[in-house]
C-alpha positions in Angstrom: -114.9 62.1 48.9 -113.9 61.8 52.6 -110.5 60.3 53.0 -109.2 58.9 56.3 -105.8 57.4 56.9 -105.5 55.6 60.3 -102.3 54.5 62.1 -100.2 54.6 58.9 -96.7 53.1 59.4 -94.1 52.9 56.6 -90.8 51.1 57.1 -87.9 50.9 54.7 -85.9 48.1 56.1 -84.8 49.3 59.6 -85.8 52.9 58.9 -89.3 54.0 60.0 -90.3 56.8 57.6 -93.9 57.2 58.8 -94.9 56.3 62.4 -98.5 55.9 63.4 -99.9 58.9 61.4 -103.6 59.7 61.2 -104.7 62.0 58.4 -108.1 63.2 57.2 -109.3 65.1 54.2 -112.8 66.4 53.9 -114.7 66.9 50.6 -113.8 70.2 49.0 -111.0 71.0 51.4 -107.4 72.2 50.8 -105.1 70.7 53.4 -101.5 71.9 53.8 -99.0 69.1 54.6 -95.8 70.5 56.1 -92.5 69.2 57.4 -88.8 69.2 56.7 -87.3 67.2 53.9 -87.3 63.6 55.2 -90.1 64.2 57.6 -92.3 61.5 55.9 -94.6 63.7 53.8 -93.9 62.0 50.4 -93.9 58.5 52.0 -97.3 59.2 53.5 -98.7 60.5 50.2 -97.2 57.7 48.2 -99.2 55.3 50.3 -102.4 57.2 49.6 -101.5 57.4 45.9 -100.9 53.6 45.6 -97.2 53.8 44.9 -96.4 51.3 47.7 -98.4 49.8 50.5 -98.1 50.8 54.2 -96.4 48.5 56.6 -99.4 48.9 58.8 -102.6 51.0 59.0 -105.6 51.5 56.9 -107.2 53.9 54.3 -110.9 54.6 54.2 -112.8 56.3 51.4 -116.2 57.5 52.4 -116.1 55.1 55.3 -115.2 52.1 53.2 -111.8 50.4 53.7 -109.7 50.2 50.5 -106.3 48.8 49.7 -104.3 50.9 47.3 -102.6 48.2 45.2 -101.2 50.5 42.5 -101.1 54.1 41.3 -103.5 53.2 38.5 -106.0 52.0 41.0 -105.7 55.2 43.0 -106.3 57.2 39.7 -109.4 55.1 39.1 -110.6 55.9 42.6 -110.2 59.6 41.8 -106.8 60.3 43.4 -104.0 62.1 41.4 -100.5 62.8 42.6 -98.4 65.7 41.1 -94.9 64.8 42.3 -92.2 67.3 43.2 -89.7 65.6 40.9 -91.0 65.9 37.3 -92.1 62.6 35.9 -92.3 63.4 32.2 -91.0 61.5 29.1 -88.8 64.0 27.3 -89.1 62.2 23.9 -92.9 62.3 23.8 -95.2 65.2 22.8 -96.9 67.2 25.5 -100.3 65.6 24.9 -98.8 62.1 24.8 -97.4 62.7 28.3 -100.8 63.8 29.6 -102.5 60.7 28.3 -99.8 58.2 29.0 -101.4 54.9 30.0 -104.8 56.4 29.5 -104.7 57.1 25.7 -107.9 57.8 23.7 -108.4 55.4 20.8 -110.5 55.5 17.7 -111.6 52.9 15.1 -109.3 49.9 14.9 -107.8 50.8 18.3 -105.7 53.4 16.7 -104.6 56.4 18.9 -106.8 59.4 18.5 -104.0 61.9 18.6 -106.1 64.8 17.3 -108.7 64.4 20.1 -106.0 64.1 22.8 -104.3 67.2 21.5 -107.5 69.2 21.4 -108.4 68.2 25.0 -104.9 69.1 26.1 -105.3 72.5 24.5 -108.6 73.0 26.3 -106.9 72.4 29.6 -104.1 74.8 28.8 -106.6 77.4 27.8 -108.3 77.0 31.2 -104.9 77.4 32.9 -104.2 80.6 30.8 -101.0 79.1 29.4 -99.8 78.8 25.8 -98.0 75.5 25.2 -98.5 73.7 21.9 -99.7 70.1 22.7 -97.6 68.8 19.9 -94.4 70.2 21.3 -91.7 67.7 22.4 -91.4 67.9 26.2 -87.6 68.0 26.0 -87.8 71.4 24.4 -89.8 73.0 27.3 -88.4 75.1 30.1 -88.6 73.7 33.7 -91.5 76.0 34.5 -93.4 74.8 31.4 -92.8 71.2 32.4 -94.2 71.9 35.9 -97.3 73.3 34.2 -97.6 70.2 32.1 -97.5 68.0 35.3 -100.3 70.1 36.8 -102.3 69.9 33.6 -102.1 66.1 33.7 -103.9 66.1 37.0 -106.6 68.6 35.8 -107.2 66.7 32.5 -109.1 63.8 34.1 -112.0 64.1 36.6 -110.8 63.4 40.1 -111.8 63.9 43.7 -108.4 64.5 45.3 -105.3 66.1 43.9 -102.0 65.8 45.8 -99.6 68.6 44.9 -95.9 68.2 46.1 -94.1 71.6 45.6 -96.2 72.5 42.5 -94.9 76.1 42.3 -91.2 75.6 42.7 -90.5 76.7 39.1 -93.6 78.9 38.5 -93.8 82.7 38.2 -96.1 84.7 40.4 -98.6 85.0 37.6 -98.7 81.3 37.0 -99.1 80.7 40.8 -102.0 83.0 40.9 -103.6 81.2 37.9 -103.1 77.9 39.7 -104.8 79.1 42.9 -107.7 80.4 40.8 -108.1 76.9 39.3 -107.8 75.2 42.7 -110.5 77.4 44.2 -112.8 76.7 41.2 -112.3 72.9 41.7 -112.7 73.2 45.4 -116.1 74.8 44.8 -117.0 71.7 42.8 -116.1 69.4 45.7 -112.5 68.5 44.7 -110.1 68.3 47.6 -106.3 69.1 47.6 -103.4 68.1 49.7 -100.8 70.9 49.2 -97.2 70.2 50.1 -95.0 73.3 50.1 -92.1 74.9 51.9 -93.4 78.4 50.9 -95.2 79.6 53.9 -97.1 82.5 52.2 -98.6 80.0 49.8 -99.7 77.7 52.6 -101.4 80.5 54.5 -103.0 81.9 51.3 -104.5 78.7 49.8 -104.9 76.2 52.7 -107.7 75.9 55.3 -106.2 73.2 57.5 -102.7 71.9 58.2 -100.8 68.8 59.3 -97.2 69.0 60.4 -94.9 65.9 60.3 -91.5 65.7 62.0 -89.3 62.6 61.9 -92.2 60.5 60.5 -94.6 61.5 63.4 -97.6 63.7 63.4 -96.7 66.8 65.5 -99.9 68.8 65.1 -102.8 69.7 63.0 -105.6 72.2 62.9 -107.0 75.3 61.2 -104.7 77.7 59.4 -106.4 80.6 61.1 -105.4 79.3 64.5 -101.7 79.4 63.9 -99.0 81.6 62.5 -95.8 81.1 60.4 -93.5 81.2 63.3 -95.3 78.5 65.3 -95.6 76.2 62.3 -91.9 76.6 61.6 -91.0 75.6 65.2 -93.3 72.6 64.9 -91.6 71.5 61.7 -88.0 71.8 62.9 -88.4 71.4 66.7 -86.7 74.7 67.5 -87.1 78.4 66.8 -85.1 80.2 64.1 -83.4 83.4 65.0 -83.1 85.9 62.1 -81.0 88.5 63.9 -77.9 87.4 62.1 -79.5 88.1 58.8 -80.9 91.5 59.6 -77.5 92.7 60.9 -75.3 90.9 58.4 -71.8 92.1 57.9 -70.1 93.1 54.7 -67.0 91.0 54.1 -66.0 92.4 50.7 -62.4 93.3 49.9 -60.9 95.5 47.3 -59.7 92.5 45.2 -62.0 91.8 42.2 -62.7 88.1 41.7 -65.0 88.3 38.7 -65.6 91.1 36.3 -68.2 91.2 33.5 -67.9 93.8 30.8 -70.8 94.3 28.3 -72.0 90.7 28.2 -74.5 89.8 25.5 -76.2 86.4 25.1 -79.5 84.6 24.7 -82.1 86.7 26.5 -79.7 89.2 28.1 -77.8 92.2 26.9 -75.1 94.7 28.0 -74.5 93.2 31.4 -71.6 94.7 33.4 -70.6 94.3 37.0 -67.7 93.6 39.4 -67.8 91.0 42.1 -65.2 91.3 44.9 -63.8 88.6 47.1 -66.0 88.3 50.2 -68.9 90.0 48.5 -72.4 88.5 47.8 -74.3 90.0 44.9 -77.8 88.8 44.1 -79.4 88.8 40.7 -83.2 88.8 40.5 -86.0 89.3 38.0 -89.3 87.8 36.9 -89.4 84.8 34.6 -88.0 85.6 31.1 -86.0 88.5 32.6 -82.8 86.9 31.4 -81.7 86.0 34.9 -81.5 82.2 34.3 -79.6 82.6 31.0 -77.1 85.0 32.6 -76.4 82.5 35.3 -75.8 79.8 32.7 -73.5 82.1 30.7 -71.4 82.9 33.8 -70.5 79.2 34.0 -70.1 78.5 30.3 -73.3 76.5 29.9 -74.4 78.8 27.0 -72.3 81.1 24.8 -72.0 84.8 25.3 -70.3 87.8 23.8 -68.3 90.3 25.8 -65.5 90.1 28.3 -65.3 88.0 31.5 -62.3 88.3 33.8 -61.7 85.8 36.6 -59.0 86.7 39.2 -57.4 89.0 36.7 -57.4 86.6 33.8 -59.6 86.9 30.8 -61.8 84.0 29.9 -60.8 83.1 26.3 -62.8 79.9 25.9 -66.0 80.1 27.9 -66.7 76.4 28.5 -67.9 74.7 31.7 -64.5 73.0 32.1 -62.6 76.3 31.6 -64.7 78.0 34.2 -64.2 75.1 36.6 -60.4 75.1 36.2 -60.3 78.9 36.7 -62.0 78.5 40.1 -65.7 79.0 39.4 -68.3 76.6 40.8 -72.1 76.5 40.3 -74.9 75.1 42.3 -77.5 74.8 39.5 -81.3 75.3 39.5 -83.6 72.4 38.8 -81.7 69.9 40.9 -83.1 66.7 39.3 -82.3 67.8 35.7 -79.1 69.8 36.2 -77.6 68.9 39.6 -77.6 65.2 40.6 -76.3 62.3 38.6 -79.2 59.8 39.1 -77.3 56.6 38.3 -74.4 57.3 40.7 -74.1 56.9 44.4 -74.1 59.6 47.0 -70.4 59.4 47.5 -69.7 59.5 43.7 -72.0 62.5 43.3 -70.1 64.3 46.1 -66.8 63.7 44.4 -67.6 64.7 40.8 -66.4 68.3 41.2 -63.1 67.1 42.6 -62.6 64.6 39.8 -63.0 67.3 37.2 -60.8 69.9 38.8 -58.3 68.6 41.3 -57.7 64.9 40.6 -54.1 64.4 39.5 -54.0 60.6 39.0 -55.8 58.1 36.8 -57.0 56.1 39.7 -59.5 57.0 42.4 -58.4 56.6 46.0 -61.4 55.1 48.0 -59.9 56.3 51.3 -59.7 59.9 50.1 -63.1 59.7 48.5 -64.6 58.6 51.9 -62.7 61.4 53.6 -64.3 63.9 51.2 -67.7 62.5 51.9 -67.4 62.6 55.6 -66.2 66.2 55.4 -69.4 67.1 53.5 -71.5 65.1 55.9 -70.1 66.8 58.9 -70.0 70.3 57.4 -73.5 70.3 56.0 -75.2 68.0 58.5 -76.0 65.5 55.7 -78.5 62.9 56.6 -77.5 59.7 54.7 -77.4 56.1 56.0 -75.0 54.6 53.5 -72.9 56.7 51.1 -73.0 53.9 48.5 -76.8 54.3 48.2 -78.0 56.0 45.0 -78.3 59.8 45.3 -82.1 59.4 44.6 -82.5 57.7 47.9 -82.0 61.0 49.7 -84.6 63.7 50.3 -84.5 66.9 48.1 -82.7 68.9 50.8 -80.0 66.3 51.4 -79.5 65.9 47.6 -78.9 69.7 47.5 -76.4 69.3 50.4 -74.5 66.7 48.3 -74.3 69.2 45.4 -73.1 71.9 47.7 -70.4 69.6 49.1 -69.4 68.6 45.6 -68.5 72.2 44.7 -67.0 73.0 48.1 -64.5 70.2 47.5 -63.2 72.1 44.5 -62.1 75.0 46.7 -63.4 77.5 44.1 -62.9 81.2 44.5 -66.2 82.2 42.8 -69.4 80.4 43.8 -72.7 80.8 41.8 -75.8 79.7 43.6 -78.7 79.5 41.1 -82.0 79.2 43.0 -80.2 77.2 45.7 -83.1 76.4 48.0 -85.7 75.3 45.5 -88.0 72.6 47.0 -86.1 72.7 50.3 -87.6 72.9 53.8 -87.2 76.0 55.9 -84.6 74.5 58.3 -82.3 73.4 55.5 -82.8 76.8 53.8 -81.4 78.6 56.9 -78.5 76.2 57.0 -77.6 77.1 53.4 -78.0 80.8 54.1 -75.6 80.6 57.0 -73.2 78.6 54.8 -73.3 81.3 52.2 -72.4 84.0 54.8 -69.7 81.7 56.2 -68.2 81.3 52.7 -68.2 85.1 52.1 -66.5 85.6 55.5 -63.8 83.2 54.3 -63.2 85.4 51.2 -65.3 83.6 48.6 -66.9 85.7 46.0 -70.6 84.7 45.6 -73.4 85.3 43.1 -77.0 84.3 44.1 -79.7 84.0 41.5 -83.1 84.0 43.0 -86.6 85.4 42.7 -87.4 85.2 46.4 -87.0 88.4 48.4 -86.6 86.8 51.8 -83.8 84.7 50.5 -82.1 87.6 48.8 -82.4 89.9 51.9 -80.9 87.3 54.2 -77.6 87.0 52.3 -77.1 89.8 49.7 -74.9 92.8 50.0 -76.5 94.3 46.9 -79.0 93.1 44.3 -79.1 93.6 40.5 -82.7 93.6 39.3 -83.1 92.4 35.7 -85.9 93.4 33.4 -86.2 92.4 29.7 -82.7 91.0 29.6 -80.9 94.0 31.1 -80.0 95.3 34.6 -82.8 97.7 35.4 -81.4 98.8 38.8 -78.8 97.8 41.4 -80.1 98.0 44.9 -77.8 98.6 47.9 -78.4 96.8 51.2 -80.1 99.9 52.5 -82.4 100.0 49.4 -83.2 96.3 49.4 -86.9 96.1 50.1 -89.6 93.8 48.6 -91.4 96.9 47.2 -88.3 98.2 45.4 -87.4 94.7 44.1 -90.8 94.3 42.6 -90.9 97.8 41.3 -87.8 97.3 39.2 -88.5 93.7 38.3 -91.8 94.7 36.6 -90.1 97.6 34.9 -92.5 100.1 36.5 -89.9 102.8 36.4 -89.3 102.4 32.6 -93.0 102.0 31.7 -93.7 105.1 33.8 -91.1 107.0 31.8 -92.6 105.8 28.5 -96.1 106.9 29.7 -94.7 110.4 30.6 -93.0 110.7 27.2 -96.2 109.7 25.4 -98.2 112.3 27.3 -95.5 115.0 26.6 -95.7 114.3 22.9 
C-alpha cells in the first residue's frame, strides 16, 4: 500500500503542531520518523491513524484520496498505531486487550475466549515471548506490557504499522526479536513508520528517514546518505558538543550521603555500597538483573532487609514518605505509570514533591505555587503554554522536566534517577545529563539506574554492574567501556569460571 500525505496542517487552537508536511511511505518500506519531543511526529501520525482530522491537507492510499474519520476506519484500511504511552486496560486479560473492539464470537454471539487466547498464544510464540494470554495485564511488568502492545498490531493483518518508541522498555534480546519480525513482515510487503530517539536502532532497521522540527519537515532521504551527527543537528537545529562529558570532573567529597550495607530484597541480594556527596554512581544490568527492584527499594517502594544509612542516620522504617523526609528524591522509570499524575495540572504535578516534604501549612499559597512553577520552567527550559493545562497535554520530554522540577523543589540531598531519559529526544537528553552534572557539582549525591552505555558514560563517576541480583563488578571511570559493561552484565566472567571449574573436575 502506497501512502501519501500532502500538505498536512494540524492546529490546536492558536498552536500549529504540524505545518505543511509531505510524507510518503512505499510498500514494504521501513521509514524512520525523527524529531524532538513536540516536533509534531505524534500529531502527524495521529492524523494518519484516524485519531483526529487534519486542519488542512490530504491523504492518499494507492493514489485514492481517503478521509480518516476514526481509528477504527484506519484499522479497517490496514493501518495500526502502537502508541508510545501504553493503551492497555489493566483489569482485562492479555487476550481481551488484544481483541478489544474486535472480539471473536461464536454461536449465540457469545465471546469465543478460547479461540482468542489460542491466537494470542500463537502471536507470542512467533515473537519468542512467554506471556500467558489469560494473565491480567495489571500483573505484567512494563516491558511485558510493551510487548503486548506490539502483539496487538501483529495479531491482525495490516499493511502499515506505526511504532512510536516501541523499544523503550525492551531488553536487547527482545529488540532483536522485534527487528526479525519487522524484516519478515517487510518481505511480505508490510510497511513500517518507526519513531525512535535511539539512533542506533534507526540506522539498523530503517531505510529512509524524515526529520521534523517545530512542526515543519526539515529533511528526508535515504539512511545510507546521512550519519547520526547530521540527523541530530537537523532535529535540534544545532550541534551537540560532547567534550564536557568525555572530560567530566569528579565532584565527590569525603562525606557519605547514602550507605547500603548487605541489602536483600525481591530480585537482589547482598548489595553494599557508599555514595558520597557530589558523587554520581550508575547501576546497570540486563532485564531481570535486579536493577529495577534495587532502585525501588532505595526509595521505599518495596521492602528490603539490611541496613540503609542516609546522612549518618539509619532508616528504621523504609517507606516512601520516610525516604522523602530524610532528603531522598526519585525520578522514576515508566513516566506514565509511575511519574505523572494524569488528572492534575502541570503546576500541581510540579508542586507535589514540595507538598509532601516542605509544606508547613494546611492551605496552598497560589503565589508561591506559581513561583515554583516559573523556577522549574526557567531552570529546565520547560515548554508549556498554560501551567493549568493537564500534564498530559505536554510532550514526553516536557513531562519528564516537570517530574524533575518536582523533586528539585524538595531540595533533596540524594537523587535517584531511574531510566531518566526513557522516550526523550536527544536534545532533552543532553539537557538532563548537564543538569545531573550540575547537581553533582552543587554537592548532591546521585544514583543513576540505566541500561544505556552512552548515558552512563556521560555522567557516571563509577558503575556497578548487576547480574542475577548481585553486583558482579564495579567499574571505575577509567574502566567504563561498553565492552566491559556488557561483559559483566551478561556474567561472562562468572560463566567462564564455571566452565573452567567443570573442565578441571
